[in-house]
MARVO-708505 format. One record per residue (C-alpha): residue number from 1; y, x, z; residue in one letter. Coordinates in nm, 3 decimals. Layout:
<pts>
+-----+---------+---------+---------+---------+
! num !       Y !       X !       Z ! residuo !
+-----+---------+---------+---------+---------+
! NUM !       Y !       X !       Z !       A !
...
+-----+---------+---------+---------+---------+
</pts>
This chain:
<pts>
+-----+---------+---------+---------+---------+
! num !       Y !       X !       Z ! residuo !
+-----+---------+---------+---------+---------+
!   1 !   2.463 !   8.303 !  -3.101 !       X !
!   2 !   2.097 !   8.406 !  -3.077 !       X !
!   3 !   1.855 !   8.145 !  -3.207 !       X !
!   4 !   1.649 !   7.972 !  -2.937 !       X !
!   5 !   1.284 !   8.062 !  -2.893 !       X !
!   6 !   1.013 !   7.824 !  -2.775 !       X !
!   7 !   0.773 !   8.002 !  -2.541 !       X !
!   8 !   0.437 !   7.824 !  -2.521 !       X !
!   9 !   0.140 !   7.885 !  -2.291 !       X !
!  10 !  -0.188 !   7.755 !  -2.435 !       X !
!  11 !  -0.442 !   7.726 !  -2.153 !       X !
!  12 !  -0.813 !   7.783 !  -2.217 !       X !
!  13 !  -0.788 !   7.761 !  -2.597 !       X !
!  14 !  -1.148 !   7.871 !  -2.657 !       X !
!  15 !  -1.303 !   7.636 !  -2.400 !       X !
!  16 !  -1.080 !   7.331 !  -2.435 !       X !
!  17 !  -1.024 !   7.254 !  -2.800 !       X !
!  18 !  -1.205 !   6.949 !  -2.940 !       X !
!  19 !  -1.108 !   6.686 !  -3.198 !       X !
!  20 !  -0.833 !   6.902 !  -3.345 !       X !
!  21 !  -0.634 !   6.961 !  -3.026 !       X !
!  22 !  -0.526 !   7.305 !  -3.149 !       X !
!  23 !  -0.338 !   7.121 !  -3.423 !       X !
!  24 !  -0.073 !   7.036 !  -3.163 !       X !
!  25 !   0.015 !   7.405 !  -3.138 !       X !
!  26 !   0.024 !   7.436 !  -3.517 !       X !
!  27 !   0.253 !   7.135 !  -3.534 !       X !
!  28 !   0.498 !   7.275 !  -3.280 !       X !
!  29 !   0.506 !   7.608 !  -3.461 !       X !
!  30 !   0.579 !   7.435 !  -3.793 !       X !
!  31 !   0.856 !   7.219 !  -3.648 !       X !
!  32 !   1.019 !   7.521 !  -3.487 !       X !
!  33 !   0.997 !   7.743 !  -3.794 !       X !
!  34 !   1.135 !   7.466 !  -4.019 !       X !
!  35 !   1.449 !   7.467 !  -3.802 !       X !
!  36 !   1.489 !   7.840 !  -3.750 !       X !
!  37 !   1.370 !   7.820 !  -3.390 !       X !
!  38 !   1.158 !   8.112 !  -3.272 !       X !
!  39 !   0.802 !   8.049 !  -3.155 !       X !
!  40 !   0.605 !   8.263 !  -2.912 !       X !
!  41 !   0.249 !   8.173 !  -2.815 !       X !
!  42 !   0.052 !   8.312 !  -2.522 !       X !
!  43 !  -0.313 !   8.217 !  -2.475 !       X !
!  44 !  -0.434 !   8.218 !  -2.115 !       X !
!  45 !  -0.806 !   8.197 !  -2.043 !       X !
!  46 !  -1.043 !   8.240 !  -1.753 !       X !
!  47 !  -0.918 !   8.467 !  -1.475 !       X !
!  48 !  -0.566 !   8.499 !  -1.617 !       X !
!  49 !  -0.267 !   8.403 !  -1.404 !       X !
!  50 !   0.008 !   8.165 !  -1.510 !       X !
!  51 !   0.374 !   8.245 !  -1.441 !       X !
!  52 !   0.595 !   7.944 !  -1.502 !       X !
!  53 !   0.924 !   8.127 !  -1.556 !       X !
!  54 !   0.782 !   8.287 !  -1.870 !       X !
!  55 !   0.727 !   7.959 !  -2.057 !       X !
!  56 !   0.907 !   7.650 !  -2.179 !       X !
!  57 !   0.596 !   7.446 !  -2.260 !       X !
!  58 !   0.235 !   7.441 !  -2.141 !       X !
!  59 !  -0.043 !   7.293 !  -2.352 !       X !
!  60 !  -0.412 !   7.235 !  -2.278 !       X !
!  61 !  -0.665 !   7.033 !  -2.476 !       X !
!  62 !  -0.993 !   6.852 !  -2.427 !       X !
!  63 !  -1.346 !   6.970 !  -2.356 !       X !
!  64 !  -1.695 !   6.852 !  -2.273 !       X !
!  65 !  -1.802 !   6.818 !  -1.909 !       X !
!  66 !  -1.987 !   7.151 !  -1.918 !       X !
!  67 !  -1.673 !   7.345 !  -2.009 !       X !
!  68 !  -1.463 !   7.140 !  -1.768 !       X !
!  69 !  -1.676 !   7.250 !  -1.472 !       X !
!  70 !  -1.599 !   7.617 !  -1.528 !       X !
!  71 !  -1.235 !   7.558 !  -1.609 !       X !
!  72 !  -1.176 !   7.338 !  -1.302 !       X !
!  73 !  -1.246 !   7.613 !  -1.050 !       X !
!  74 !  -1.065 !   7.881 !  -1.247 !       X !
!  75 !  -0.764 !   7.651 !  -1.284 !       X !
!  76 !  -0.755 !   7.594 !  -0.909 !       X !
!  77 !  -0.787 !   7.965 !  -0.830 !       X !
!  78 !  -0.553 !   8.119 !  -1.086 !       X !
!  79 !  -0.304 !   7.865 !  -1.223 !       X !
!  80 !  -0.276 !   7.534 !  -1.034 !       X !
!  81 !  -0.011 !   7.623 !  -0.776 !       X !
!  82 !   0.211 !   7.790 !  -1.037 !       X !
!  83 !   0.165 !   7.496 !  -1.275 !       X !
!  84 !   0.277 !   7.248 !  -1.011 !       X !
!  85 !   0.582 !   7.460 !  -0.932 !       X !
!  86 !   0.668 !   7.497 !  -1.302 !       X !
!  87 !   0.651 !   7.121 !  -1.363 !       X !
!  88 !   0.872 !   7.059 !  -1.060 !       X !
!  89 !   1.119 !   7.307 !  -1.212 !       X !
!  90 !   1.129 !   7.115 !  -1.540 !       X !
!  91 !   0.885 !   7.308 !  -1.759 !       X !
!  92 !   0.737 !   7.076 !  -2.021 !       X !
!  93 !   0.362 !   7.017 !  -2.027 !       X !
!  94 !   0.122 !   6.837 !  -2.259 !       X !
!  95 !  -0.237 !   6.787 !  -2.141 !       X !
!  96 !  -0.493 !   6.612 !  -2.361 !       X !
!  97 !  -0.815 !   6.440 !  -2.247 !       X !
!  98 !  -1.021 !   6.692 !  -2.045 !       X !
!  99 !  -0.711 !   6.882 !  -1.942 !       X !
! 100 !  -0.540 !   6.554 !  -1.853 !       X !
! 101 !  -0.830 !   6.474 !  -1.620 !       X !
! 102 !  -0.828 !   6.820 !  -1.460 !       X !
! 103 !  -0.452 !   6.810 !  -1.407 !       X !
! 104 !  -0.493 !   6.511 !  -1.176 !       X !
! 105 !  -0.625 !   6.519 !  -0.819 !       X !
! 106 !  -0.995 !   6.521 !  -0.906 !       X !
! 107 !  -1.249 !   6.433 !  -1.172 !       X !
! 108 !  -1.585 !   6.287 !  -1.065 !       X !
! 109 !  -1.831 !   6.339 !  -1.351 !       X !
! 110 !  -2.132 !   6.132 !  -1.460 !       X !
! 111 !  -2.361 !   6.316 !  -1.217 !       X !
! 112 !  -2.135 !   6.229 !  -0.925 !       X !
! 113 !  -2.010 !   6.587 !  -0.884 !       X !
! 114 !  -1.642 !   6.603 !  -0.796 !       X !
! 115 !  -1.431 !   6.867 !  -0.971 !       X !
! 116 !  -1.104 !   6.962 !  -0.802 !       X !
! 117 !  -0.786 !   6.896 !  -0.997 !       X !
! 118 !  -0.466 !   7.094 !  -1.029 !       X !
! 119 !  -0.259 !   6.812 !  -0.879 !       X !
! 120 !   0.009 !   6.807 !  -1.147 !       X !
! 121 !  -0.032 !   6.430 !  -1.187 !       X !
! 122 !  -0.088 !   6.171 !  -0.916 !       X !
! 123 !  -0.411 !   6.031 !  -1.060 !       X !
! 124 !  -0.787 !   6.053 !  -1.029 !       X !
! 125 !  -1.068 !   6.009 !  -1.280 !       X !
! 126 !  -1.423 !   5.890 !  -1.229 !       X !
! 127 !  -1.709 !   5.864 !  -1.478 !       X !
! 128 !  -1.900 !   5.540 !  -1.412 !       X !
! 129 !  -2.237 !   5.700 !  -1.498 !       X !
! 130 !  -2.452 !   5.818 !  -1.785 !       X !
! 131 !  -2.537 !   5.462 !  -1.894 !       X !
! 132 !  -2.175 !   5.347 !  -1.909 !       X !
! 133 !  -2.005 !   5.276 !  -2.239 !       X !
! 134 !  -1.776 !   5.551 !  -2.362 !       X !
! 135 !  -1.414 !   5.481 !  -2.446 !       X !
! 136 !  -1.427 !   5.588 !  -2.808 !       X !
! 137 !  -1.243 !   5.498 !  -3.127 !       X !
! 138 !  -0.901 !   5.488 !  -3.284 !       X !
! 139 !  -0.616 !   5.409 !  -3.049 !       X !
! 140 !  -0.271 !   5.262 !  -3.102 !       X !
! 141 !  -0.016 !   5.266 !  -2.822 !       X !
! 142 !   0.346 !   5.176 !  -2.764 !       X !
! 143 !   0.566 !   5.444 !  -2.609 !       X !
! 144 !   0.924 !   5.401 !  -2.494 !       X !
! 145 !   1.090 !   5.742 !  -2.466 !       X !
! 146 !   1.300 !   5.805 !  -2.159 !       X !
! 147 !   1.637 !   5.963 !  -2.230 !       X !
! 148 !   1.675 !   6.321 !  -2.119 !       X !
! 149 !   1.920 !   6.377 !  -1.837 !       X !
! 150 !   2.191 !   6.555 !  -2.031 !       X !
! 151 !   2.160 !   6.377 !  -2.366 !       X !
! 152 !   2.000 !   6.032 !  -2.329 !       X !
! 153 !   2.124 !   5.934 !  -2.672 !       X !
! 154 !   1.928 !   6.219 !  -2.834 !       X !
! 155 !   1.602 !   6.026 !  -2.808 !       X !
! 156 !   1.538 !   5.681 !  -2.956 !       X !
! 157 !   1.562 !   5.386 !  -2.720 !       X !
! 158 !   1.328 !   5.165 !  -2.924 !       X !
! 159 !   0.953 !   5.150 !  -2.866 !       X !
! 160 !   0.764 !   5.406 !  -3.076 !       X !
! 161 !   0.407 !   5.360 !  -3.198 !       X !
! 162 !   0.163 !   5.638 !  -3.104 !       X !
! 163 !  -0.163 !   5.673 !  -3.301 !       X !
! 164 !  -0.472 !   5.887 !  -3.261 !       X !
! 165 !  -0.835 !   5.897 !  -3.152 !       X !
! 166 !  -0.993 !   5.881 !  -2.807 !       X !
! 167 !  -1.341 !   5.972 !  -2.681 !       X !
! 168 !  -1.392 !   5.988 !  -2.306 !       X !
! 169 !  -1.631 !   5.864 !  -2.044 !       X !
! 170 !  -1.400 !   5.896 !  -1.746 !       X !
! 171 !  -1.183 !   5.613 !  -1.621 !       X !
! 172 !  -0.843 !   5.723 !  -1.494 !       X !
! 173 !  -0.633 !   5.545 !  -1.232 !       X !
! 174 !  -0.271 !   5.636 !  -1.166 !       X !
! 175 !  -0.123 !   5.674 !  -0.820 !       X !
! 176 !   0.233 !   5.579 !  -0.725 !       X !
! 177 !   0.366 !   5.923 !  -0.819 !       X !
! 178 !   0.286 !   5.883 !  -1.190 !       X !
! 179 !   0.381 !   5.626 !  -1.452 !       X !
! 180 !   0.193 !   5.546 !  -1.775 !       X !
! 181 !   0.280 !   5.745 !  -2.083 !       X !
! 182 !   0.227 !   5.441 !  -2.307 !       X !
! 183 !   0.083 !   5.090 !  -2.324 !       X !
! 184 !  -0.234 !   5.025 !  -2.523 !       X !
! 185 !  -0.211 !   4.794 !  -2.824 !       X !
! 186 !  -0.558 !   4.879 !  -2.961 !       X !
! 187 !  -0.820 !   5.091 !  -2.786 !       X !
! 188 !  -0.903 !   5.176 !  -2.426 !       X !
! 189 !  -0.647 !   5.418 !  -2.281 !       X !
! 190 !  -0.686 !   5.525 !  -1.921 !       X !
! 191 !  -0.960 !   5.286 !  -1.819 !       X !
! 192 !  -0.994 !   4.999 !  -2.065 !       X !
! 193 !  -0.871 !   4.752 !  -1.805 !       X !
! 194 !  -0.505 !   4.780 !  -1.707 !       X !
! 195 !  -0.354 !   4.857 !  -2.050 !       X !
! 196 !  -0.214 !   5.193 !  -1.947 !       X !
! 197 !  -0.248 !   5.514 !  -2.148 !       X !
! 198 !  -0.184 !   5.858 !  -2.009 !       X !
! 199 !   0.063 !   5.958 !  -1.743 !       X !
! 200 !   0.412 !   6.102 !  -1.717 !       X !
! 201 !   0.568 !   6.304 !  -1.438 !       X !
! 202 !   0.904 !   6.475 !  -1.498 !       X !
! 203 !   0.860 !   6.663 !  -1.831 !       X !
! 204 !   0.479 !   6.657 !  -1.810 !       X !
! 205 !   0.271 !   6.425 !  -2.030 !       X !
! 206 !  -0.102 !   6.364 !  -1.995 !       X !
! 207 !  -0.290 !   6.159 !  -2.253 !       X !
! 208 !  -0.632 !   6.078 !  -2.396 !       X !
! 209 !  -0.502 !   6.080 !  -2.754 !       X !
! 210 !  -0.666 !   6.337 !  -2.984 !       X !
! 211 !  -0.649 !   6.347 !  -3.354 !       X !
! 212 !  -0.442 !   6.565 !  -3.316 !       X !
! 213 !  -0.159 !   6.392 !  -3.131 !       X !
! 214 !   0.164 !   6.560 !  -3.240 !       X !
! 215 !   0.121 !   6.596 !  -3.620 !       X !
! 216 !   0.064 !   6.220 !  -3.659 !       X !
! 217 !   0.347 !   6.130 !  -3.421 !       X !
! 218 !   0.654 !   6.335 !  -3.522 !       X !
! 219 !   0.897 !   6.147 !  -3.297 !       X !
! 220 !   0.686 !   6.243 !  -2.997 !       X !
! 221 !   0.653 !   6.600 !  -3.124 !       X !
! 222 !   1.030 !   6.636 !  -3.137 !       X !
! 223 !   1.072 !   6.476 !  -2.795 !       X !
! 224 !   0.830 !   6.732 !  -2.646 !       X !
! 225 !   1.007 !   7.015 !  -2.829 !       X !
! 226 !   1.354 !   6.901 !  -2.717 !       X !
! 227 !   1.248 !   6.864 !  -2.353 !       X !
! 228 !   1.090 !   7.209 !  -2.356 !       X !
! 229 !   1.398 !   7.379 !  -2.501 !       X !
! 230 !   1.651 !   7.198 !  -2.283 !       X !
! 231 !   1.550 !   7.367 !  -1.959 !       X !
! 232 !   1.636 !   7.714 !  -2.092 !       X !
! 233 !   1.905 !   7.642 !  -2.350 !       X !
! 234 !   2.059 !   7.309 !  -2.259 !       X !
! 235 !   2.064 !   7.013 !  -2.496 !       X !
! 236 !   1.985 !   7.119 !  -2.853 !       X !
! 237 !   2.037 !   6.891 !  -3.151 !       X !
! 238 !   1.718 !   6.913 !  -3.359 !       X !
! 239 !   1.803 !   6.899 !  -3.727 !       X !
! 240 !   1.597 !   6.654 !  -3.935 !       X !
! 241 !   1.303 !   6.798 !  -4.129 !       X !
! 242 !   1.080 !   6.655 !  -4.401 !       X !
! 243 !   0.831 !   6.429 !  -4.220 !       X !
! 244 !   0.692 !   6.245 !  -4.522 !       X !
! 245 !   0.339 !   6.386 !  -4.484 !       X !
! 246 !   0.337 !   6.319 !  -4.110 !       X !
! 247 !   0.456 !   5.962 !  -4.158 !       X !
! 248 !   0.188 !   5.900 !  -4.422 !       X !
! 249 !  -0.075 !   6.024 !  -4.174 !       X !
! 250 !   0.073 !   5.797 !  -3.909 !       X !
! 251 !   0.064 !   5.496 !  -4.142 !       X !
! 252 !  -0.296 !   5.573 !  -4.243 !       X !
! 253 !  -0.400 !   5.585 !  -3.876 !       X !
! 254 !  -0.246 !   5.243 !  -3.818 !       X !
! 255 !  -0.488 !   5.104 !  -4.079 !       X !
! 256 !  -0.797 !   5.251 !  -3.910 !       X !
! 257 !  -0.845 !   4.992 !  -3.636 !       X !
+-----+---------+---------+---------+---------+
</pts>
C-alpha cells in the first residue's frame, strides 16, 4: 500500500507570517516525516488561484493591518469561493489571527475601513479604535476535541489545554453558524468578554493563538493532521512519536501567565 501524503496549501506565506506562524508548517512536516507520511507544500501568494481538490489542509497565518488590506481583496478575487467550497467538502483549514479575521465575513480596522472577508466562518471582527487596549499576552485555553465521524475514539474525549501567545486589536464575535474553538482560562481570546477563543466550522479552525500554535500543542497538531488525511485516505491511526520536547514547551508556557 502506498504511504499517504499530506498536501498542504500555505496562503500568503510572505505577507502573513508573524510571531512564528510558519512554525506550524514545520511542525506538520516533522510529524508527518516521523511517521513515514509524505509531505507536499504549495505556497500560494497574491494573484494565485486556489483549487481545493489539490489539497488536504490549508494554512494561513497572521499579519499587520497594512498587509491584511492587500490580502483581503486578493483573497476575495482569487481564492475565497474555492476556499468555502473546499471547507464544505471537508478539507481541513487552520487560520491564525489575521487570517482568522479575514476568513470571517468582514474585518473593520482601527480607521473604520471595512475589509471584505472570505466567508469561511460565520463571524465578524471590529477594531474598537486606535486608543483601545490591545489583547496581548500569553493565553491558556481549554479545548474539547470533537470525535471525527468515522473514528470518534481516535481523538481524546477529555478537555485539552491549549497554550500560546496572542496580540490583536480586533474583537471577534461569532454568528450562529460557528462555535468557539476553545474557552479562555487566561488571556483574552475572541473579544475579552465572552470567554470564547477562535471558531470551528466542519474541519476548519480559526484562532488567535500564535507562538507557534501546533509545536506547543501536539495533541491539537495530531488532530489537525488526522482530520486532513481522513478526507482522502479514510481513518488513519497515527503512531505515537517522541513528544518530550513539545510537552516541555507546553509546560513552560503554562508557567508564563
